[in-house]
N, C-alpha and C positions, 0 to 999 in steps of 0.2 A: 504494500500499500504506500503509494507516494504522498508525501506531505507537501502540499502546495501553500505558498504563501497568499494570504488574502489581504485586502486593504486594511482591515482591522489589525492584522498581524503587523503589518508595516507601520501603522500609526503607533501601536503600542511599542514596537522595537525601537523606533525613533525617540519616543518620549523616554523610554528607558536609557537609551544612549546619552540623551541630554542630561537626564537625571544622574547618570554614572559620572559623567564629566563634571557636572556641578558638585556632586558628592566629593570627588577627588580634589577639586579645587578648594571646597570648604573645609575638608579635612586637612589638606596640606596647609591651608592658612592657619587653622587652629593649632596644628602641630608647632609651626613657627611662632605663634603667638604665645603658647605655653612657655617657650623659652625665654620670653621677656620677664617672666616672674622668677627666674633663677636668681636674681639678685636679693631676693628675700628668702633664700633657702638657707636654713641653718646647717652649717657645716658638719655638725655631729650626726644629723640624721639624713643628710642629702648628698647625693652623688651627681655632681654637675655632668661629669662624663657620661654617666648612665642616662641622664636625662636627655643630653644632646644625642647620644646614640639612639635612644628610643625614638626621638622625634624625627631625626633625619633618616633613620632605618625605616620608619613607618612610611615616610614620603617616598623613599627609594624603593620600598618593597611593593607599595601599591600602585606605583606608576605603571609598571609592566602589566599589572592585572587590568589596569584601565585600558592600555593600548591594545592588548590581546583581545580583550572582550569587544571593544569597538570594531576592531579589524574582523573578528570572527562573525560578529552580528552582521556587519556589512557584507561579508562573503555569503553568509546564509540567505540574505535578502537578494543578493545578486543571483544566486542559484535558483531562486524561487522557492525556497524552503521556509518552513517556520523558524523565526529567529528570536522571538520574545523570550523563549526559555534560556537561551545563551546569554542575553542581556540581563535577565533576571538573576541568573546564577552568579554572573560576573558582579553584579551589584551586591549580592549577599556576601561573596567573598571579599569584595572591597570593604564593606561595612565591618566584617569580621577582622580584617587586617587593621583597620583604624581602631577598633575595640581593643584588640591585642596591643597596638602601640600605646594606647592610653592607660592600659594596665601596667605595661612596662614602665612608662613615664611616672605614673603614680607610685609604683614600688621604688623607683629611683629617688623620688623626692621626699618620700615619707619615712 
């Protein structure tokens, strides 16, 4: 059974791609923004190196997820196949990456 792309699938896929890129942009902004508050980090309980590694590692780790998801979704759309699931799974992986980065950052500064 061949899965073909419908207009609804294309619209949902494009909306998810836009959401994915915006999620990455917002998450990356917040990761940099958290670094601003390292001035108020008590040395006894805070690891500046750990916080910087967590923030920049999160950005660097989620960028390929974003690029691969966008490309894979566009390829699926170009082939006329359903693509919304690819975009949704990429969005979930991206959100999971940012949550993991936030947990790592929180562990480094507390």
